[in-house]
C-alpha positions as CSV (number, residue, x, y, z in Angstrom):
1,P,-10.9,14.5,-20.0
2,P,-13.4,16.6,-21.7
3,I,-15.1,18.0,-17.7
4,A,-12.6,18.8,-15.9
5,Y,-13.3,16.0,-12.9
6,E,-13.9,18.5,-10.2
7,K,-16.8,19.6,-12.1
8,L,-18.6,16.4,-12.3
9,F,-18.0,16.3,-8.3
10,D,-21.4,18.2,-7.4
11,S,-23.6,15.8,-10.0
12,L,-22.4,12.5,-8.7
13,P,-25.3,11.0,-6.6
14,A,-25.6,11.3,-3.1
15,D,-25.2,7.8,-1.8
16,W,-21.6,7.9,-3.4
17,P,-19.1,8.7,-1.6
18,K,-16.8,11.4,-2.8
19,P,-13.6,11.0,-4.3
20,R,-10.2,12.5,-2.8
21,Q,-8.2,15.4,-3.9
22,V,-4.9,12.9,-4.0
23,Q,-6.8,10.5,-6.2
24,F,-6.1,12.4,-9.2
25,H,-3.5,13.7,-11.2
26,P,-2.3,17.3,-10.3
27,Q,-3.4,18.8,-14.1
28,G,-6.2,16.5,-13.8
29,F,-5.7,13.9,-16.6
30,T,-6.4,11.3,-14.5
31,I,-8.2,10.0,-11.7
32,A,-7.2,6.7,-9.8
33,A,-9.7,3.5,-8.9
34,A,-7.7,1.5,-5.7
35,G,-4.2,1.9,-3.7
36,Y,-1.9,-0.7,-2.7
37,L,-2.3,-1.0,1.2
38,R,1.0,-1.6,2.7
39,G,1.7,-3.1,6.1
40,I,3.0,-6.1,8.6
41,A,1.8,-9.7,8.2
42,Y,3.6,-12.5,11.0
43,N,3.0,-15.9,11.6
44,N,0.4,-16.1,14.0
45,K,1.3,-19.8,15.0
46,V,4.5,-19.2,16.3
47,I,4.0,-15.4,17.4
48,P,0.7,-15.5,18.9
49,R,-1.3,-11.9,18.6
50,A,-0.5,-10.7,22.0
51,N,2.9,-10.8,20.9
52,A,2.5,-9.6,17.3
53,P,3.9,-6.7,16.4
54,M,1.6,-4.2,16.3
55,G,3.7,-1.8,14.6
56,W,6.5,-0.7,12.4
57,E,8.9,0.0,16.1
58,G,8.0,-4.0,16.0
59,C,9.7,-5.0,12.9
60,V,13.0,-3.8,14.4
61,N,12.5,-5.1,18.0
62,P,15.6,-7.1,18.3
63,K,13.5,-9.8,20.0
64,W,12.8,-10.5,16.0
65,K,16.4,-9.9,14.9
66,G,17.6,-12.0,11.8
67,R,13.5,-13.1,11.9
68,V,11.8,-10.4,9.9
69,M,11.4,-10.4,5.9
70,Y,11.4,-7.1,4.2
71,D,11.5,-6.7,0.2
72,P,14.1,-4.1,-1.1
73,R,12.3,-2.8,-3.8
74,L,10.3,0.9,-2.2
75,K,7.0,-0.3,-1.5
76,L,6.8,2.3,1.2
77,G,7.6,5.4,-0.7
78,G,5.3,7.7,1.1
79,F,7.3,7.4,3.8
80,M,10.6,8.0,2.2
81,M,8.7,11.1,0.6
82,Y,6.9,12.4,3.2
83,K,8.2,10.6,6.5
84,K,11.8,11.0,5.6
85,Q,13.4,11.7,8.8
86,W,11.7,8.5,11.1
87,F,12.0,6.3,7.9
88,A,15.2,6.8,7.8
89,E,16.4,6.1,11.0
90,W,13.9,3.0,10.3
91,L,15.1,1.1,8.0
92,K,18.7,1.7,9.7
93,K,17.3,0.6,12.6
94,L,16.0,-2.6,10.4
95,A,19.4,-3.4,8.8
96,A,20.8,-3.4,12.2
97,N,18.5,-6.3,12.9
98,N,19.6,-8.4,10.9
99,V,16.3,-8.3,8.3
100,V,15.9,-10.4,5.3
101,L,15.7,-9.2,2.1
102,G,14.0,-11.3,-0.6
103,R,11.8,-9.6,-4.0
104,G,8.8,-10.9,-3.9
105,Q,5.6,-10.7,-1.8
106,T,4.1,-14.2,-2.4
107,A,7.6,-15.6,-1.7
108,N,8.5,-13.8,0.8
109,L,4.9,-15.1,2.4
110,E,5.1,-18.3,2.0
111,M,8.6,-18.2,3.7
112,I,6.6,-16.6,6.7
113,S,3.8,-19.3,6.1
114,T,6.0,-22.0,7.0
115,G,7.9,-20.2,10.2
116,E,11.3,-20.3,8.2
117,H,10.9,-16.4,8.6
118,L,8.7,-15.1,11.3
119,I,7.5,-10.8,10.1
120,F,7.3,-9.4,7.1
121,C,7.0,-5.7,7.1
122,G,5.9,-3.6,4.1
123,V,3.7,-6.3,2.7
124,N,0.9,-5.8,-0.1
125,Y,-2.7,-6.5,2.2
126,R,-3.9,-7.6,-1.2
127,S,-1.4,-10.0,-1.6
128,T,-1.6,-11.7,2.0
129,M,-5.2,-12.0,1.9
130,E,-5.1,-13.7,-0.9
131,M,-2.6,-16.5,0.4
132,I,-5.7,-16.7,3.1
133,D,-8.3,-17.1,0.9
134,R,-6.7,-20.0,-0.4
135,G,-6.3,-21.7,2.6
136,V,-3.5,-20.7,4.2
137,T,-4.2,-20.1,8.1
138,T,-0.8,-19.2,9.7
139,L,-1.0,-15.7,7.7
140,S,-2.1,-12.8,9.8
141,F,-2.1,-8.8,8.5
142,V,-1.9,-6.1,10.6
143,L,-2.4,-2.3,9.6
144,P,0.2,-0.3,11.6
145,N,0.2,3.5,12.2
146,P,0.7,5.0,9.8
147,Y,-0.1,2.9,7.3
148,A,1.0,3.4,3.3
149,Y,-0.5,3.0,0.2
150,N,0.4,3.7,-3.4
151,L,-2.3,4.5,-5.9
152,A,-3.5,2.2,-8.8
153,L,-5.4,1.5,-11.2
154,D,-5.2,5.3,-13.1
155,G,-8.1,5.7,-15.4
156,Y,-7.1,7.8,-18.7
157,I,-9.7,9.1,-21.0
158,L,-7.7,8.2,-24.7
159,R,-7.3,11.7,-27.4
160,D,-8.5,9.5,-30.3
161,S,-11.8,7.9,-27.8
162,P,-15.2,7.7,-29.8
163,R,-16.7,7.9,-26.5
164,P,-14.5,10.2,-24.3
165,Y,-17.7,11.2,-21.7
166,S,-18.7,7.6,-21.1
167,A,-14.7,6.7,-20.5
168,E,-14.8,9.6,-17.8
169,L,-18.1,8.6,-15.9
170,F,-16.5,5.2,-16.2
171,S,-13.5,6.3,-14.5
172,I,-14.9,8.2,-11.5
173,W,-17.4,5.0,-10.9
174,L,-14.6,3.1,-10.7
175,G,-13.0,5.0,-8.0
176,T,-16.0,5.8,-6.0
177,K,-19.2,3.8,-6.4
178,G,-17.7,0.6,-8.1
179,L,-14.3,0.3,-5.9
180,T,-17.0,-0.5,-3.0
181,L,-18.2,-3.2,-5.0
182,V,-14.6,-4.3,-6.7
183,E,-12.9,-4.0,-3.6
184,K,-14.6,-7.1,-2.3
185,Y,-12.3,-9.5,-4.7
186,I,-9.7,-7.5,-5.1
187,Y,-8.8,-5.9,-1.6
188,D,-7.4,-2.7,-3.0
189,G,-9.8,0.1,-1.7
190,F,-9.0,2.8,-0.1
191,T,-9.2,2.8,3.5
192,W,-11.7,6.4,3.6
193,L,-14.3,4.3,1.7
194,P,-17.2,3.1,3.8
195,G,-17.5,-0.7,3.0
196,A,-13.8,-1.2,2.3
197,R,-12.4,-3.8,3.9
198,L,-9.9,-2.1,6.5
199,H,-12.3,1.2,6.9
200,E,-12.7,0.7,10.3
201,A,-9.3,-0.4,11.2
202,A,-8.1,2.4,9.4
203,Q,-10.3,4.9,11.8
204,G,-7.7,7.2,14.1
205,K,-4.5,6.4,11.3
206,E,-2.7,8.1,9.4
207,G,-2.2,7.0,5.4
208,V,1.0,8.2,3.7
209,V,0.2,7.7,-0.4
210,C,3.0,7.7,-2.5
211,D,1.5,9.9,-4.9
212,L,2.6,11.1,-8.4
213,K,5.1,13.4,-7.1
214,C,6.8,10.4,-5.1
215,S,6.4,8.4,-8.1
216,L,8.2,10.8,-10.8
217,M,10.8,10.6,-8.1
218,G,10.9,6.8,-7.6
219,A,14.6,6.7,-8.6
220,E,16.1,8.8,-7.0
221,L,14.0,7.8,-3.9
222,S,15.0,4.0,-4.8
223,E,18.8,4.9,-3.9
224,E,18.8,6.6,-0.7
225,H,16.3,3.8,0.6
226,N,19.1,1.6,-0.6
227,R,22.4,3.0,0.5
228,L,20.0,3.2,4.0
229,L,19.7,-0.4,4.2
230,G,23.4,-1.0,2.7
231,I,22.7,-2.7,-0.2
232,P,25.3,-1.5,-2.6
233,V,24.5,0.1,-6.2
234,A,26.4,-0.6,-9.1
235,K,27.3,2.7,-11.0
């Protein structure tokens, strides 16, 4: 960007939420304007809320053996990167609990909503809420502690942009004040932003982000993730 993002922060209006350092590329190239939150969805018609899995330990509870779904694509990369020991043990327990692996967020949620399976661990908050908005009443979402999210909607300033200053200001708006407006429709707001849908639910909980370093190690982390789950990997 033509001006370092950090230099513009002090000029933001007082009523704008301030961006977090984790939103920025280490060399200042981009700013992330959204986050993909990951948590747990369950069938609320079969599982009453009093017995619902409110944390990751619920995914490996033997009473749900064979009824828990998980997307084998690495959606919880932040855990693999920054909570590796705990996450590795959790994955082993998940596999031992006869987890049902299925690629696809919506496809898996459809099976949860019909009762074919009961719990989906590592699900996108956005995918769950979009189905609920379409009238699916059998789904509920839980934000566990810790919760995971990936950065999204990175704003880049093209080298030959005719209006680089406007583009940079728009990127900052979208990642701060604008996100509080856009998040009402896309469910991808950062939990630290007041007004975000999960802001209150996230209070007192730890958010673990798959940042740029995590993203760049995606292939390596995925290979180890698959090994821990017992998924054969072609050489």
